[in-house]
N, C-alpha and C positions, 0 to 999 in steps of 0.2 A: 525594344525590347521582345513583345512579341510576335515579330515576326522572328525574330534571332529563336526564338526560343522553341517556335515551330518549325522551324532548321535543324535544331537539335535533336527533336525528335525522330525526324523524317534519319538523323542519321545512324541512330542508336541498332546496335547490333551490328557496326561495321566493325568495335576492337574484337569481337570475337568472329567473328570472321578473320578478322588480321590473323587471330592465334591460333584459327584452324589449320592456317598457310603455314603458318610456321610449325606448328607440329608434324604438318607435312612432308618438310625441310628436316624437321631433326630426325623422325624415321628414317629417311634415307640416308642423310649423314651416320645415323644409328647403324643402321645394313651393313656401312663400308666398315667396321668397327671388325677387329677381325676373331672368331672364335679362340675364346679360350679357358675354355672348358677344362677342372684341376688334373694334370699330371698322374701317372701314378707316382712320380718320383718328381716331386715341384722341382722347379730349373729357379739359380737363380734369375732374377731380370724378368719370370715369366712370370711370378705370382705377383709381383709388379703394376707388370700392365696389363693382370687380372682385377684387381684391384682400380685401375682406371676405367679403364670398360666398365667395371659395372657401378660405378661412381655416374659416367654415361648414361648408360643403361636405365641406372634408375632417374636422371633427371628427365626421360622419357617416359620411361611407370610416371611421375606426377604430370605429365604432361598431357598424359591419355588420361589418367583420373581425373583431372579439372576438367578436362573436354566433358566424359561421359558422366558430370555432376550436371557440369554449362548445358551439355546441347538440348532438356528440354525445358528450363527456365527460361522467363522471360528478363529481357533487358528495361529494366522499370524506368528507369533514371541517368541522368552527369553521373550522379555514383558510380551506378553498375559500369558508366562507360569508360569514365575514367581506373577503376581498379582493371579490367579488361584489356585495356593497356596496357596495365603495369605486369597483366605475364605475360602478354604480348612480346613487351621488352624482353622480357626473364627468357624468354620462352627461344625469343632473336638471339639471342646471347649465347644462350646453349647450342643453337644450330653453328655460329664460330664457334669456341669451343669443342664440340664436337667433331667440326669441321677439322681445326688445328691438328688435333690428335689422328686423324688421320693421313694427312697429308704427309704428317711427321714418320707415324710406324706403319705406316703399309702403302707398297710402292705399287703404280701403275690399278690404280681404282678402279671404278665408275666414276665420273664426272659429276659430283654433289652441288646443288644450289646455294649460296655463301646467304648467309641472313640476314638481314639487313642490310642500308648500307647508316655509313656513319652518320650524314646527317639526318635520315630519315629517321634513328636512332637518337640522336640529340634533340630533335622537332619533337617526338614523342616525349621524350621526359621533358619538354619545359609546358610541351601542354599538359602535361598532368602535377606538374608543381603550379603553374598558374591558377588550375581548380583548387591542388591541395592550399592554395595561399586564404581562399576562404573556409570559414568554420565549419559551415551545414555539407562540404563534402568531405574534411580532414576528417572530424569529427562520425562523418557519413561512413564515410570507410572503417573505420574504426570499430563501431556500431555491428556494420556488418560479419567482419572478421572475426569480433567475438560468436557471434552468433554461430558462423561458417565452423569455430572450431570445436563447439559447443562444450558439454563438461567431461570432465575430466576420465577419461578412461580406464576400467580395470587392467591389470598385468600387464602386460613387457608392455604394452603402449606408451602407457601414461607415461615411461619417459622421454619419445616423441612430445606429446602434447602439451609437457613440461618445458620443452628447450620454445616450440614455439608459443607458447603463451607468455615467456619473460621478453620475446622477439615481441609481443604484439603491445603490452608491457612498457618496452620502449619507445616506443607512439608516443605514447604520453607523456612519456621523460621529456622528451625534444619537441612535442605538437607549438609551444610557443615561439617556437625557433623558424618554421613554416608558416603558422597560421597566421597572415594581416601582416608579410615580411613582401618585401619588394622581389617578384621570381626574375627579376635583369639577374638577380644576385647569386638569390639561392640556385637558381636552374645548374648555380656550376657544377653545384656538389649534389646536384636533384637526383643522381643516379640511385643513392642510397635508399633513395626515401622507395621511389618507384620498385625498386629489387625488392627491401622489406614487404612492402605492401603485394606482391606479387608472388613472395618465394611465402607468407602466410599462407593464401589461396593455395597454393598448389602443396600445400603441405595437410592441410584442413582436409583437401581431395584424397589425397592418402590414409590421413587417417578415419577418416569417414569410408571409405575401401576396405581400412583394416576392419572397422568395426563390424561392417557387412558379413564380412569371412573372419568368425571368429580363432582365434591358434588352437581351438578344443576341436572343432570341423575337421572335417577330412579335409585332402584337399590341401590345397597352398595356400590356408589360414595363415601361418605364423610365416608366411611369406612378405603380405603385405605390412604386417607389424612390423619386419625389417627393414620396407623397404621407405616405411616412417621412421622408423626411427633413422635410418642409415640417411633421408633427404636432411630433415634437419640437422643436425648431427653435421655434416656437411654445409649448412645454407644460414642456419637460424642462431648463430652463438654467435654472432658476431655484438659491437658496443651500440648503444642507440643510434639513428641514421641523424645523424648533424645537419644541420646546416650548413651554407656558405654565409659569409656573410661581406657589405663592401672592400672589408679590409682585404680579409683573402682571395677576393679576386684579384685587387688591383698586386698585390705580391704576388700571385699568379703568371700576371703578364712581367711584372718586374724579375724573376727565376725567369719563365720562359727567355726573355731577350737576351737577358745576362747566360747563361746555356746557350746558348745560340751562335754570341758572341767570346769575351773573355775568358767566359766560364768555360769555351771547350776546351781551352789550354790551358788555364789556371796561369797567363798573365797578367795579371791585375797589378793594383798597384800596390791591394795591401800584398801581393804578394810577393812583390820586390822589396819587401819593406818598405815604403814608402809612408 
């Protein structure tokens, strides 16, 4: 056990380095998005595309904010490493999402590296869920998320904080579904837990920057608040992250097999009235 612990300590910081690499990929993907500066007379479709580009740029802004916040902070233990892995997963998904918009709407763009492979993404989820099955890791993550959010801010930033706070409360609501459960089953839906932990961290980083740039100050203060409000609205209003069960995993396998077979054509005994 002590040898395993020594290896863990030597590995601290790897997840944060992985976040940095993912943010670099996200920067490259976002750079290929089109310029959607408002027209003098907005056109149908142009404003919709502008909303999409803004959302993807806010994702990048949250990742940048987290890097600025985490750059000088020490990686203390396995809980930090687990939380940073969640951020890495989220930013990796944002790379794929942003790249998909580039490929869909913009022709002849410069090549942009994809996010992490599907195998790597699911492996990371399994690793995080395995850690989260232990109460000291799950509770430690919730405690640090609480500290990162800090007290409720004044002004318009409070709306963003309220959404993030509700998302954090949701981790307590479903705690017993994850802690002590078998990761062989909970990993099936583990991405919802990984995303929630990662997105709350990113939202907290945006809120911290909004707090450091008051709306009353000259310059871009209000934009920090706008970014935090929109990020939490986009990502943290979902229900609490529920864990998958053995029954769910079995039904998933059965449903997939059915859809690959008879379900693909509807040619089933039930469908023929048998």
